PDB file with SEQRES, HELIX, SHEET and CRYST1 records, atoms N, CA, C and O in Angstrom:
SEQRES   1 A   57  UNK UNK UNK UNK UNK UNK UNK UNK UNK UNK UNK UNK UNK          
SEQRES   2 A   57  UNK UNK UNK UNK UNK UNK UNK UNK UNK UNK UNK UNK UNK          
SEQRES   3 A   57  UNK UNK UNK UNK UNK UNK UNK UNK UNK UNK UNK UNK UNK          
SEQRES   4 A   57  UNK UNK UNK UNK UNK UNK UNK UNK UNK UNK UNK UNK UNK          
SEQRES   5 A   57  UNK UNK UNK UNK UNK                                          
HELIX    1 AA1 UNK A   12  UNK A   36  1                                  25    
HELIX    2 AA2 UNK A   44  UNK A   56  1                                  13    
CRYST1    1.000    1.000    1.000  90.00  90.00  90.00 P 1           1          
ATOM      1  N   UNK A   1     -22.999 -15.982  25.983  1.00  0.00           N  
ATOM      2  CA  UNK A   1     -22.223 -15.332  24.959  1.00  0.00           C  
ATOM      3  C   UNK A   1     -21.276 -16.361  24.351  1.00  0.00           C  
ATOM      4  O   UNK A   1     -20.650 -17.124  25.087  1.00  0.00           O  
ATOM      5  N   UNK A   2     -21.154 -16.401  23.001  1.00  0.00           N  
ATOM      6  CA  UNK A   2     -20.285 -17.400  22.356  1.00  0.00           C  
ATOM      7  C   UNK A   2     -18.809 -17.090  22.596  1.00  0.00           C  
ATOM      8  O   UNK A   2     -18.417 -15.935  22.763  1.00  0.00           O  
ATOM      9  N   UNK A   3     -18.027 -18.122  22.608  1.00  0.00           N  
ATOM     10  CA  UNK A   3     -16.581 -17.989  22.770  1.00  0.00           C  
ATOM     11  C   UNK A   3     -15.949 -17.937  21.382  1.00  0.00           C  
ATOM     12  O   UNK A   3     -16.167 -18.831  20.565  1.00  0.00           O  
ATOM     13  N   UNK A   4     -15.177 -16.904  21.119  1.00  0.00           N  
ATOM     14  CA  UNK A   4     -14.515 -16.761  19.824  1.00  0.00           C  
ATOM     15  C   UNK A   4     -13.049 -17.151  19.997  1.00  0.00           C  
ATOM     16  O   UNK A   4     -12.293 -16.514  20.731  1.00  0.00           O  
ATOM     17  N   UNK A   5     -12.679 -18.215  19.300  1.00  0.00           N  
ATOM     18  CA  UNK A   5     -11.317 -18.712  19.395  1.00  0.00           C  
ATOM     19  C   UNK A   5     -10.431 -17.982  18.372  1.00  0.00           C  
ATOM     20  O   UNK A   5     -10.881 -17.702  17.261  1.00  0.00           O  
ATOM     21  N   UNK A   6      -9.211 -17.680  18.728  1.00  0.00           N  
ATOM     22  CA  UNK A   6      -8.305 -17.033  17.771  1.00  0.00           C  
ATOM     23  C   UNK A   6      -7.932 -17.988  16.642  1.00  0.00           C  
ATOM     24  O   UNK A   6      -7.947 -19.206  16.814  1.00  0.00           O  
ATOM     25  N   UNK A   7      -7.600 -17.424  15.496  1.00  0.00           N  
ATOM     26  CA  UNK A   7      -7.161 -18.247  14.364  1.00  0.00           C  
ATOM     27  C   UNK A   7      -5.721 -18.683  14.630  1.00  0.00           C  
ATOM     28  O   UNK A   7      -4.823 -17.854  14.779  1.00  0.00           O  
ATOM     29  N   UNK A   8      -5.522 -19.980  14.684  1.00  0.00           N  
ATOM     30  CA  UNK A   8      -4.174 -20.490  14.969  1.00  0.00           C  
ATOM     31  C   UNK A   8      -3.691 -21.448  13.886  1.00  0.00           C  
ATOM     32  O   UNK A   8      -2.531 -21.861  13.902  1.00  0.00           O  
ATOM     33  N   UNK A   9      -4.552 -21.802  12.959  1.00  0.00           N  
ATOM     34  CA  UNK A   9      -4.172 -22.791  11.955  1.00  0.00           C  
ATOM     35  C   UNK A   9      -4.028 -22.173  10.573  1.00  0.00           C  
ATOM     36  O   UNK A   9      -4.296 -22.846   9.578  1.00  0.00           O  
ATOM     37  N   UNK A  10      -3.615 -20.921  10.479  1.00  0.00           N  
ATOM     38  CA  UNK A  10      -3.434 -20.270   9.197  1.00  0.00           C  
ATOM     39  C   UNK A  10      -2.025 -20.599   8.674  1.00  0.00           C  
ATOM     40  O   UNK A  10      -1.054 -20.578   9.430  1.00  0.00           O  
ATOM     41  N   UNK A  11      -1.930 -20.898   7.392  1.00  0.00           N  
ATOM     42  CA  UNK A  11      -0.604 -21.213   6.855  1.00  0.00           C  
ATOM     43  C   UNK A  11       0.159 -19.930   6.559  1.00  0.00           C  
ATOM     44  O   UNK A  11      -0.418 -18.844   6.523  1.00  0.00           O  
ATOM     45  N   UNK A  12       1.452 -20.069   6.349  1.00  0.00           N  
ATOM     46  CA  UNK A  12       2.328 -18.905   6.198  1.00  0.00           C  
ATOM     47  C   UNK A  12       1.978 -18.119   4.930  1.00  0.00           C  
ATOM     48  O   UNK A  12       2.078 -16.892   4.927  1.00  0.00           O  
ATOM     49  N   UNK A  13       1.575 -18.798   3.863  1.00  0.00           N  
ATOM     50  CA  UNK A  13       1.223 -18.103   2.625  1.00  0.00           C  
ATOM     51  C   UNK A  13      -0.011 -17.224   2.822  1.00  0.00           C  
ATOM     52  O   UNK A  13      -0.045 -16.086   2.354  1.00  0.00           O  
ATOM     53  N   UNK A  14      -1.009 -17.741   3.503  1.00  0.00           N  
ATOM     54  CA  UNK A  14      -2.206 -16.960   3.769  1.00  0.00           C  
ATOM     55  C   UNK A  14      -1.887 -15.783   4.674  1.00  0.00           C  
ATOM     56  O   UNK A  14      -2.418 -14.689   4.485  1.00  0.00           O  
ATOM     57  N   UNK A  15      -1.030 -15.999   5.648  1.00  0.00           N  
ATOM     58  CA  UNK A  15      -0.623 -14.934   6.556  1.00  0.00           C  
ATOM     59  C   UNK A  15       0.111 -13.847   5.789  1.00  0.00           C  
ATOM     60  O   UNK A  15      -0.159 -12.661   5.983  1.00  0.00           O  
ATOM     61  N   UNK A  16       1.044 -14.239   4.916  1.00  0.00           N  
ATOM     62  CA  UNK A  16       1.772 -13.270   4.107  1.00  0.00           C  
ATOM     63  C   UNK A  16       0.844 -12.449   3.219  1.00  0.00           C  
ATOM     64  O   UNK A  16       1.035 -11.245   3.051  1.00  0.00           O  
ATOM     65  N   UNK A  17      -0.165 -13.114   2.650  1.00  0.00           N  
ATOM     66  CA  UNK A  17      -1.132 -12.399   1.816  1.00  0.00           C  
ATOM     67  C   UNK A  17      -1.903 -11.366   2.645  1.00  0.00           C  
ATOM     68  O   UNK A  17      -2.150 -10.252   2.183  1.00  0.00           O  
ATOM     69  N   UNK A  18      -2.277 -11.739   3.857  1.00  0.00           N  
ATOM     70  CA  UNK A  18      -2.993 -10.802   4.716  1.00  0.00           C  
ATOM     71  C   UNK A  18      -2.106  -9.612   5.086  1.00  0.00           C  
ATOM     72  O   UNK A  18      -2.562  -8.469   5.088  1.00  0.00           O  
ATOM     73  N   UNK A  19      -0.861  -9.882   5.394  1.00  0.00           N  
ATOM     74  CA  UNK A  19       0.079  -8.820   5.753  1.00  0.00           C  
ATOM     75  C   UNK A  19       0.291  -7.883   4.563  1.00  0.00           C  
ATOM     76  O   UNK A  19       0.272  -6.664   4.731  1.00  0.00           O  
ATOM     77  N   UNK A  20       0.492  -8.433   3.368  1.00  0.00           N  
ATOM     78  CA  UNK A  20       0.702  -7.620   2.180  1.00  0.00           C  
ATOM     79  C   UNK A  20      -0.531  -6.806   1.823  1.00  0.00           C  
ATOM     80  O   UNK A  20      -0.415  -5.641   1.443  1.00  0.00           O  
ATOM     81  N   UNK A  21      -1.709  -7.406   1.941  1.00  0.00           N  
ATOM     82  CA  UNK A  21      -2.939  -6.678   1.684  1.00  0.00           C  
ATOM     83  C   UNK A  21      -3.100  -5.523   2.669  1.00  0.00           C  
ATOM     84  O   UNK A  21      -3.554  -4.443   2.291  1.00  0.00           O  
ATOM     85  N   UNK A  22      -2.735  -5.744   3.912  1.00  0.00           N  
ATOM     86  CA  UNK A  22      -2.818  -4.694   4.920  1.00  0.00           C  
ATOM     87  C   UNK A  22      -1.860  -3.551   4.593  1.00  0.00           C  
ATOM     88  O   UNK A  22      -2.207  -2.383   4.767  1.00  0.00           O  
ATOM     89  N   UNK A  23      -0.646  -3.882   4.117  1.00  0.00           N  
ATOM     90  CA  UNK A  23       0.318  -2.844   3.748  1.00  0.00           C  
ATOM     91  C   UNK A  23      -0.208  -2.004   2.578  1.00  0.00           C  
ATOM     92  O   UNK A  23      -0.063  -0.781   2.572  1.00  0.00           O  
ATOM     93  N   UNK A  24      -0.814  -2.664   1.598  1.00  0.00           N  
ATOM     94  CA  UNK A  24      -1.369  -1.943   0.445  1.00  0.00           C  
ATOM     95  C   UNK A  24      -2.520  -1.060   0.902  1.00  0.00           C  
ATOM     96  O   UNK A  24      -2.604   0.102   0.504  1.00  0.00           O  
ATOM     97  N   UNK A  25      -3.397  -1.590   1.722  1.00  0.00           N  
ATOM     98  CA  UNK A  25      -4.530  -0.800   2.231  1.00  0.00           C  
ATOM     99  C   UNK A  25      -4.036   0.415   3.002  1.00  0.00           C  
ATOM    100  O   UNK A  25      -4.597   1.502   2.865  1.00  0.00           O  
ATOM    101  N   UNK A  26      -3.005   0.249   3.803  1.00  0.00           N  
ATOM    102  CA  UNK A  26      -2.451   1.362   4.575  1.00  0.00           C  
ATOM    103  C   UNK A  26      -1.837   2.413   3.642  1.00  0.00           C  
ATOM    104  O   UNK A  26      -2.003   3.612   3.868  1.00  0.00           O  
ATOM    105  N   UNK A  27      -1.135   1.973   2.605  1.00  0.00           N  
ATOM    106  CA  UNK A  27      -0.530   2.906   1.659  1.00  0.00           C  
ATOM    107  C   UNK A  27      -1.610   3.699   0.920  1.00  0.00           C  
ATOM    108  O   UNK A  27      -1.443   4.897   0.689  1.00  0.00           O  
ATOM    109  N   UNK A  28      -2.698   3.054   0.551  1.00  0.00           N  
ATOM    110  CA  UNK A  28      -3.794   3.753  -0.123  1.00  0.00           C  
ATOM    111  C   UNK A  28      -4.427   4.760   0.835  1.00  0.00           C  
ATOM    112  O   UNK A  28      -4.709   5.892   0.443  1.00  0.00           O  
ATOM    113  N   UNK A  29      -4.646   4.366   2.061  1.00  0.00           N  
ATOM    114  CA  UNK A  29      -5.220   5.272   3.062  1.00  0.00           C  
ATOM    115  C   UNK A  29      -4.316   6.483   3.257  1.00  0.00           C  
ATOM    116  O   UNK A  29      -4.794   7.617   3.283  1.00  0.00           O  
ATOM    117  N   UNK A  30      -3.003   6.246   3.396  1.00  0.00           N  
ATOM    118  CA  UNK A  30      -2.050   7.343   3.598  1.00  0.00           C  
ATOM    119  C   UNK A  30      -2.057   8.295   2.408  1.00  0.00           C  
ATOM    120  O   UNK A  30      -2.023   9.512   2.590  1.00  0.00           O  
ATOM    121  N   UNK A  31      -2.099   7.752   1.186  1.00  0.00           N  
ATOM    122  CA  UNK A  31      -2.122   8.587  -0.017  1.00  0.00           C  
ATOM    123  C   UNK A  31      -3.385   9.437  -0.067  1.00  0.00           C  
ATOM    124  O   UNK A  31      -3.333  10.613  -0.427  1.00  0.00           O  
ATOM    125  N   UNK A  32      -4.502   8.849   0.290  1.00  0.00           N  
ATOM    126  CA  UNK A  32      -5.759   9.615   0.292  1.00  0.00           C  
ATOM    127  C   UNK A  32      -5.702  10.739   1.324  1.00  0.00           C  
ATOM    128  O   UNK A  32      -6.212  11.834   1.087  1.00  0.00           O  
ATOM    129  N   UNK A  33      -5.083  10.464   2.459  1.00  0.00           N  
ATOM    130  CA  UNK A  33      -4.938  11.490   3.494  1.00  0.00           C  
ATOM    131  C   UNK A  33      -4.039  12.630   2.993  1.00  0.00           C  
ATOM    132  O   UNK A  33      -4.329  13.801   3.237  1.00  0.00           O  
ATOM    133  N   UNK A  34      -2.964  12.290   2.302  1.00  0.00           N  
ATOM    134  CA  UNK A  34      -2.066  13.321   1.759  1.00  0.00           C  
ATOM    135  C   UNK A  34      -2.803  14.213   0.779  1.00  0.00           C  
ATOM    136  O   UNK A  34      -2.665  15.436   0.820  1.00  0.00           O  
ATOM    137  N   UNK A  35      -3.586  13.606  -0.103  1.00  0.00           N  
ATOM    138  CA  UNK A  35      -4.349  14.388  -1.093  1.00  0.00           C  
ATOM    139  C   UNK A  35      -5.369  15.267  -0.378  1.00  0.00           C  
ATOM    140  O   UNK A  35      -5.556  16.427  -0.744  1.00  0.00           O  
ATOM    141  N   UNK A  36      -6.022  14.724   0.631  1.00  0.00           N  
ATOM    142  CA  UNK A  36      -7.010  15.506   1.378  1.00  0.00           C  
ATOM    143  C   UNK A  36      -6.352  16.683   2.083  1.00  0.00           C  
ATOM    144  O   UNK A  36      -6.993  17.708   2.317  1.00  0.00           O  
ATOM    145  N   UNK A  37      -5.056  16.537   2.425  1.00  0.00           N  
ATOM    146  CA  UNK A  37      -4.337  17.611   3.105  1.00  0.00           C  
ATOM    147  C   UNK A  37      -3.640  18.541   2.132  1.00  0.00           C  
ATOM    148  O   UNK A  37      -2.853  19.390   2.549  1.00  0.00           O  
ATOM    149  N   UNK A  38      -3.917  18.396   0.828  1.00  0.00           N  
ATOM    150  CA  UNK A  38      -3.396  19.318  -0.162  1.00  0.00           C  
ATOM    151  C   UNK A  38      -2.124  18.924  -0.867  1.00  0.00           C  
ATOM    152  O   UNK A  38      -1.471  19.779  -1.463  1.00  0.00           O  
ATOM    153  N   UNK A  39      -1.750  17.674  -0.823  1.00  0.00           N  
ATOM    154  CA  UNK A  39      -0.525  17.227  -1.505  1.00  0.00           C  
ATOM    155  C   UNK A  39      -0.692  17.393  -3.018  1.00  0.00           C  
ATOM    156  O   UNK A  39      -1.788  17.254  -3.561  1.00  0.00           O  
ATOM    157  N   UNK A  40       0.423  17.692  -3.676  1.00  0.00           N  
ATOM    158  CA  UNK A  40       0.410  17.872  -5.130  1.00  0.00           C  
ATOM    159  C   UNK A  40       0.354  16.511  -5.816  1.00  0.00           C  
ATOM    160  O   UNK A  40       1.127  15.612  -5.485  1.00  0.00           O  
ATOM    161  N   UNK A  41      -0.562  16.363  -6.770  1.00  0.00           N  
ATOM    162  CA  UNK A  41      -0.646  15.131  -7.550  1.00  0.00           C  
ATOM    163  C   UNK A  41       0.275  15.232  -8.749  1.00  0.00           C  
ATOM    164  O   UNK A  41       0.408  16.300  -9.345  1.00  0.00           O  
ATOM    165  N   UNK A  42       0.902  14.144  -9.100  1.00  0.00           N  
ATOM    166  CA  UNK A  42       1.817  14.129 -10.247  1.00  0.00           C  
ATOM    167  C   UNK A  42       1.238  13.269 -11.361  1.00  0.00           C  
ATOM    168  O   UNK A  42       0.527  12.295 -11.116  1.00  0.00           O  
ATOM    169  N   UNK A  43       1.563  13.659 -12.596  1.00  0.00           N  
ATOM    170  CA  UNK A  43       1.208  12.840 -13.749  1.00  0.00           C  
ATOM    171  C   UNK A  43       2.215  11.686 -13.806  1.00  0.00           C  
ATOM    172  O   UNK A  43       3.423  11.924 -13.817  1.00  0.00           O  
ATOM    173  N   UNK A  44       1.744  10.474 -13.840  1.00  0.00           N  
ATOM    174  CA  UNK A  44       2.624   9.304 -13.774  1.00  0.00           C  
ATOM    175  C   UNK A  44       3.599   9.250 -14.945  1.00  0.00           C  
ATOM    176  O   UNK A  44       4.776   8.945 -14.749  1.00  0.00           O  
ATOM    177  N   UNK A  45       3.134   9.540 -16.153  1.00  0.00           N  
ATOM    178  CA  UNK A  45       4.025   9.485 -17.318  1.00  0.00           C  
ATOM    179  C   UNK A  45       5.141  10.510 -17.193  1.00  0.00           C  
ATOM    180  O   UNK A  45       6.302  10.200 -17.459  1.00  0.00           O  
ATOM    181  N   UNK A  46       4.803  11.709 -16.797  1.00  0.00           N  
ATOM    182  CA  UNK A  46       5.807  12.760 -16.629  1.00  0.00           C  
ATOM    183  C   UNK A  46       6.795  12.392 -15.535  1.00  0.00           C  
ATOM    184  O   UNK A  46       8.001  12.562 -15.713  1.00  0.00           O  
ATOM    185  N   UNK A  47       6.313  11.900 -14.425  1.00  0.00           N  
ATOM    186  CA  UNK A  47       7.185  11.522 -13.322  1.00  0.00           C  
ATOM    187  C   UNK A  47       8.139  10.402 -13.718  1.00  0.00           C  
ATOM    188  O   UNK A  47       9.320  10.456 -13.374  1.00  0.00           O  
ATOM    189  N   UNK A  48       7.652   9.387 -14.435  1.00  0.00           N  
ATOM    190  CA  UNK A  48       8.501   8.294 -14.861  1.00  0.00           C  
ATOM    191  C   UNK A  48       9.549   8.758 -15.861  1.00  0.00           C  
ATOM    192  O   UNK A  48      10.702   8.333 -15.793  1.00  0.00           O  
ATOM    193  N   UNK A  49       9.160   9.627 -16.790  1.00  0.00           N  
ATOM    194  CA  UNK A  49      10.133  10.170 -17.743  1.00  0.00           C  
ATOM    195  C   UNK A  49      11.238  10.929 -17.028  1.00  0.00           C  
ATOM    196  O   UNK A  49      12.415  10.782 -17.357  1.00  0.00           O  
ATOM    197  N   UNK A  50      10.861  11.735 -16.057  1.00  0.00           N  
ATOM    198  CA  UNK A  50      11.859  12.496 -15.296  1.00  0.00           C  
ATOM    199  C   UNK A  50      12.791  11.572 -14.525  1.00  0.00           C  
ATOM    200  O   UNK A  50      13.997  11.813 -14.477  1.00  0.00           O  
ATOM    201  N   UNK A  51      12.256  10.531 -13.929  1.00  0.00           N  
ATOM    202  CA  UNK A  51      13.099   9.568 -13.193  1.00  0.00           C  
ATOM    203  C   UNK A  51      14.041   8.825 -14.128  1.00  0.00           C  
ATOM    204  O   UNK A  51      15.208   8.613 -13.797  1.00  0.00           O  
ATOM    205  N   UNK A  52      13.532   8.422 -15.316  1.00  0.00           N  
ATOM    206  CA  UNK A  52      14.401   7.729 -16.269  1.00  0.00           C  
ATOM    207  C   UNK A  52      15.541   8.615 -16.705  1.00  0.00           C  
ATOM    208  O   UNK A  52      16.687   8.171 -16.773  1.00  0.00           O  
ATOM    209  N   UNK A  53      15.235   9.886 -17.005  1.00  0.00           N  
ATOM    210  CA  UNK A  53      16.279  10.821 -17.422  1.00  0.00           C  
ATOM    211  C   UNK A  53      17.303  11.024 -16.302  1.00  0.00           C  
ATOM    212  O   UNK A  53      18.509  11.073 -16.544  1.00  0.00           O  
ATOM    213  N   UNK A  54      16.809  11.138 -15.106  1.00  0.00           N  
ATOM    214  CA  UNK A  54      17.688  11.400 -13.963  1.00  0.00           C  
ATOM    215  C   UNK A  54      18.620  10.224 -13.688  1.00  0.00           C  
ATOM    216  O   UNK A  54      19.810  10.418 -13.440  1.00  0.00           O  
ATOM    217  N   UNK A  55      18.085   9.014 -13.732  1.00  0.00           N  
ATOM    218  CA  UNK A  55      18.849   7.851 -13.307  1.00  0.00           C  
ATOM    219  C   UNK A  55      19.497   7.057 -14.436  1.00  0.00           C  
ATOM    220  O   UNK A  55      20.448   6.310 -14.202  1.00  0.00           O  
ATOM    221  N   UNK A  56      18.992   7.210 -15.656  1.00  0.00           N  
ATOM    222  CA  UNK A  56      19.533   6.431 -16.766  1.00  0.00           C  
ATOM    223  C   UNK A  56      20.077   7.280 -17.895  1.00  0.00           C  
ATOM    224  O   UNK A  56      20.449   6.768 -18.952  1.00  0.00           O  
ATOM    225  N   UNK A  57      20.121   8.590 -17.662  1.00  0.00           N  
ATOM    226  CA  UNK A  57      20.733   9.508 -18.638  1.00  0.00           C  
ATOM    227  C   UNK A  57      19.831   9.780 -19.743  1.00  0.00           C  
ATOM    228  O   UNK A  57      20.180  10.530 -20.654  1.00  0.00           O  
TER     229      UNK A  57                                                      
END                                                                             
């Protein structure tokens, strides 16, 4: 059986990209789960207009 060595020579930029991609993937997965469980979807334009009015008058 072949020996699989761990990755130890990855630079910090590549590591940060992997971490950020994982966070995005997790957020997408969580959002899909919420929708599957019946969460209400919002229209982005309407939501942004409401937030602007609320926070910027």
